[in-house]
N, C-alpha and C positions, 0 to 999 in steps of 0.2 A: 463411825457412821454405820448404822445398821442397814443391811441390804436384804433383799428377798428375791427369789425366782420361783418359777412355777412348780419346781419339784420340792421346795420346802414350804410352800404356801399352806399346806395342811395344818401346820402348827399355828397358823393365824386364822384358821377356820374359814378360809376363802377358797371356794371351789372354782372360781373363774377369775383369776388374778388379772388377766389382760383387760377384761371388761371393767374391773374395779379401777385400774390405773387410768383407763380411758375416761371413765366418768369423773374421776378426781381432776384430771387434766382439763377436760372439756367444760365441766360445770363449775369448778372452783379455781381454775387457772394455775394449779400446782404444776411445777416443772419437775421432771424426773430425768436422771441420768440412766441411759439404757446401754448395758454392756453385754454383747453376745458371748456365751461360753458353753463349753461342753461339760456335762455332768452325767454320772451313771443313772440310768433309769431303774425301774423296779426289778428288771432282769439283769442288771449289771452292765448292760450295753450303753455306750456313750450316746447321748442325744443333745441336740442344740437347744439351749434355752436363752431367755433374756433376763439378765439380772437388773433389778430396779433399785435405784438409790436416790435419795434427796440430796441435791447439791447444798453447799453451805449457806446459800441465800434463801433456802426454803423452809428450814425448821420452824421459824416463827409463824409463817403462813399455815404450815401443816398443823401446828398446835391449835391455831384458831379454828381450823376446819374440824379438828378432832373435838374441841370443846363444844362446838355447835352440835355435832352428831351425838354427843353424850348428854346434851341438855334435854330433860324430859319434855315431851310434846306440849304439855300444858304451859310450861314456862316459855317455850318458843312462841306460842300463840300470844301470850301476854306481852312479850317483848316485840311482837310484830315480825318475828323471824320466820322465814320460809325455807324449806330444804329444796335442793335442786336434784339430788341424787335419788333415784327410785330403785329400791332393792326389791327384786322379784323373788318369788318362791316357786319351786318346781312342784307341781301336783300331777302325778302320773305322767311325767315327762313334758308337761305343758307349763310354760311360765305364767305365773299369776301375781297380781298386785294386791296387797293388803288394803282393805277398805279404810283402815286407820291412817295409812299413809296418804290416801286420796283426801280424806277429810282434813288432815293436817295441812296439806298443801293448798287446799281450798280455803283454809282459814275458818273452817266451820267445826262444830262439835260432831264427834263421831256418831252420836245417837241420831242426829239429824240425817246423816248419810245412810245409816241403817234403816231409818224410817222410809227413805226413798226406795231403797232396795226391796224392802218388804212390801211397799205399796205396788211396785211394778214387778213382783217376783216372776210372774208368768212371762213377761217380756224378757227379763234377764235369762230365764231358762231357755228361751228361744235361741240364745247365742251359745248354748252349751251348759254343761253341768254347773249348777250354782252351788259352790262349796262354802259351807260355814264351819267355823271352828270356835272353840272357846279357850281362853287362857286365864289363869289365875292372876288377879291383880296383886301387886306388892302389898304386903301387910300395911294397914292403915290408910291406904289410898282409896277414897270414895267408899269407905266402909268395908274394904276387902271384897271377897266374892270373886266371880269370874266375869270376864268381858267377852262378849260375843262379837265376832267380826267375820267378814266375807273375804274370800280369796277369788278375785275376779280375773277372768281371762282377758285377752286384749279387746275383743269386741264388747264384752260386758263393761270394761272400764271406760271405753269411749262412749257407750250408751249412757252410762252414769253421768258423764260430763255433758251430754246433750240435755240433761235435765236441769242444768245450771245455766245461768245467764253467761253469755260469752264475754266475760270481763278479761282484762289483761292477765289476771292471775290464772284464769281457766285456760287461756291461750298458752301461757307458759307451761302449764301442767300437761297439756296435750303434746307439746313439743318434747317435754321430758319423757313422757310415756312412749312416744314413738322411738326415741333413742334407746330407752331401756329395753323394750321388746325386741328391737333390732339387735342389740348387744346379746340378749338372751338367745336368739335364734343363731347368731354367729357362734357363740360359745358352744351351743349344743351341736352344731354342725362340725366344729373342730373336734369335739370329743368323739363324735360318731366316726369321723375319718380316722382318728388315732386308734379307736377301738378296733375298727376293721383291719387296720394295718397290723396291729398286734396279733389279732386272730389269724391273719394270713400267714404269720411266721410259724404257726404251730403245725401245719401239715401242707402237703403238696396240693391236695384238692381245694383247701381253703385259699391257697396262694393263687390258684387259677381263678377262683371267684373274685378275689381281690383285684386281680389284673383287669377283670371285666368291669367291676364296679368302680374302680379308682377314678377314671376320667370324670364320671358323673358326679361323684362325691367332691372331687377337687373343683369342678366347675361351680357346684352349689356353694362351697366355701368362698370361692372367688367372688361370686355374685353378692353374697352377704357382706363380704369384706368391702366391696365397692359401695354398697349401701351405707356402710358405716364411715367410709372414707378414712379408715385407720391408716396411719403411716406404717410403712413396712417394718420399721424397727420397733414397733410396738408389739409385734406378734412373735409368738414362739414358732420357730421353723417347723414345718410338718412335711 
């Protein structure tokens, strides 16, 4: 049985393992075995992590989830499939959602979503930098070329949803976005706390600043953790 913890997650290209596990458990009902253990950190010192594993009852369900996530977006729409996990992208330290994901979960064509964003560009800019990117299409898909998409911050994403009728699908998407952005804030706060702690170990003056800043950082992490209502055994000890 293959297992993973937060210090070997880089091999799986996952920069926020606890949030991924939370999303898989909450949105797809997957069960994980969580085992605390100590492993060497990047400096050779022991640190406490949580090792995640799938019990024997879960591989079939996990393969079904993986098959869904690997299904091209167009085929998902044709089959009436909708995703529940929202993967966010960091842009200058701010979590953003890909407009293609929003369109997929709304069950609409991405070009229609882009038309809405272009029509109300000034409104979107009022909620922050409106970031667009392009990505090459796989060869042979829609004639090749590049696809243009937007990376929306939290306010922009919810403004986009106000432009759609409040159907059950839209309501579900709003709920998923709230969870995704909360998880992103929690993960970033945990990383900030850990980075400050590592910096404090490098010199006496930094240690003094750490002691001053530590209570506020810990309170912020605790507040975000309460918002997520994550079970304690889901987190890496900090």
